[in-house]
N, C-alpha and C positions, 0 to 999 in steps of 0.2 A: 401513784397518782397521775403520772403522765399518760399511762395506758388509758385510764378513765377519761380523761379529756380528749384523747385522740378518737375514741369511739364516739363520744358525745358530739365532737366537731363533724365527724363523717355523717352522723344522724342528722344534724342541723342542715348540712349541706344538701343531703338527699331531700329533706323536707323542703328546703327552699327551692330545689329544682321542681319538686312535684306542684308546689304553690304557683311558681312561675308559669308552669305548663298550663295549669288550671286558668290562670288569668289570660294567657295568650289564646287558649282555646275559646273562652268566653268572649274575648274581644273579637276573634275570628267569626263566631256565631252571629254576633250582633251586627258586624259589617255585612255578612251574608244576607241577614234579614232584610237590611236596609238597602242594599244594591239591587237594581233590577236585573233579573236574570230570565229574560224571556227567550225560550228556546225556538220559537216560531221563525220562519224564514223572513228576512227583512222586506219590508214593502219596496217594491221596485218603482223607481220614479218614471213618470211618463214624460217623454221627450216630444219636443215640438220640432218636427222635421220639415217645416215649410221652406225655410231659408236654404237648407242643404239641397232640397228637391229642387228649388228654382235655379240653384247654382248647377246641379247636375245636369238639368235638361238644357241649360245653356251650353254647357261644355262637353257633354258626351256625344260621341260619334253614332249614337243610336237613340231611339225613343225611350227615355227613361220612365219606368212604371212605379205607380204608387196606388195604394187602395183608395177608393171612394166608397162611402155608404156603409162602412162597417159599423156595428153598433159601438157604443161608448165602452163596453167591456172589452174591447180588444185595446190594449194598451201598447203604444209604441214605446220601446225601451231603449233602442239603439239606432244610430244612423251614420254613415259614412259614404263619402265619394272620394275616389282617388283617380284624378285624371292621369297620373303618372303610372298607374298600375292597370293598363288595358281599360280605362274608364270605368273601374269597378264601382258598383252602386250596392249598398247594403242597407236594408231597413228591417229591423227586428221587432217583433211583437211578442207579447203574451196574449194568448187568445181568451176567449169567453170561458174556457175550462182551466185556465193556467198553464196550458202548454206553450212551448215556444214555436214560433213560425217566423220564417225569414224570407225576405224577397231578395235575391241576389241576381245581379245582372253584370255582364262583362262582355268586352269585345275580344277576350283572350280566347285562344284556341280552345273549342268546346270540350274536348275530352279532358284536358287539364283543368279547366274551370269547373266542369260538373264534378269531377272527382273531389276537387277541394270543397266546393259549395256543399255537396251532399255528404261529406266525411266518408267517402269511398262506398256510397251505396251502389248498388248494381242495377243496370237497366233491366226492366222487364218487357215482356211481349204486350203488355197492357197499355192501351192508350185510351184517352177520353177527350172528347170534344168539349171545349170551353170557349163559348163565344164562336168566332170564326176560325179558331186555331185547334190544332191536335197537339196535346201534351202527352208526354210520355211518363209513365210511373217508374220510379226507382225505389228500391226497398234496400235498407241497410240496417245494421246493428244498432246505430244510435239514431240516424235521421232517416226518414222517408222523404220522397220528393216528387214534384211534378216539374218536368223540363220541357221548356219550349225552345226549339232552335229556329233562329230566324237568320236572314242574310245580315251579317255584321254584328250579330249579338246572340248571347244565350241568356234566357230568363229561367231562373230556378226558383220555385216556392218550395221550401225545405223546412224540417223541424221535427220535434218530437210529437206533433199533433197527428191524429189520425187523418187518413186521406179525405174524410168529408170536410174537415176544416182547412186542409191544404187546398181543396177545391174551392172552398168559400173564399179564401184569399185570392186565388187565381181568378175567380170570377169578378172580384171587386177591382181588379188592376185596371188602370186606365193611364194612357200616355200623355194626356193634356188635361 
C-alpha cells in the first residue's frame, strides 16, 4: 500500500504545480491587460531657454546666437552654457519633421570644436551664403552640419535633419 500512496502523492504534487502555474499565468495576463504598454517614443518636453540665453549673452566672449521666427513646431529640447568650457553654447531642437537640429557655439580651437560638435563629420567643398556670412557644409555618418568660422568663435548648426532644415535654422539665428 505504501507504493500506491507514493504514486498518488506524486500525482497530487504534479497537479498542484500545474494548477499553480495556471493561476500565475492568469494573474500575469490580467496585469498585462491593465498596465499601459505604449511602444511609441515618449513625448519630448519643450524647454524655455530664455534665461540661459540671457546668461550666455552676458558671459560669453562672442555674440551668442539663437533662432528667431521659427514656427511653433520647432521644439527646443535642450540648452546649456558653460563659461568654464570655452564659453560653450548648446541649444537643441526637434524640427518640424521630428529630426534633431542643434546650434553649437564655442571659443574653442575650431578644428577640435567642429569635430566634437559634428560628431566627426568631414568638411566638403560646398559653401552657401546665408545672410551676410558664408557657411561651409560638413557631411557625416550621423550628423551633417553647416559651419561658420568667425574671429573669436565658431558656430555649428548640426543634426540629423537634412541640409534644407539646417539652413532654415542658420537663417533664423540672431545674436541680439
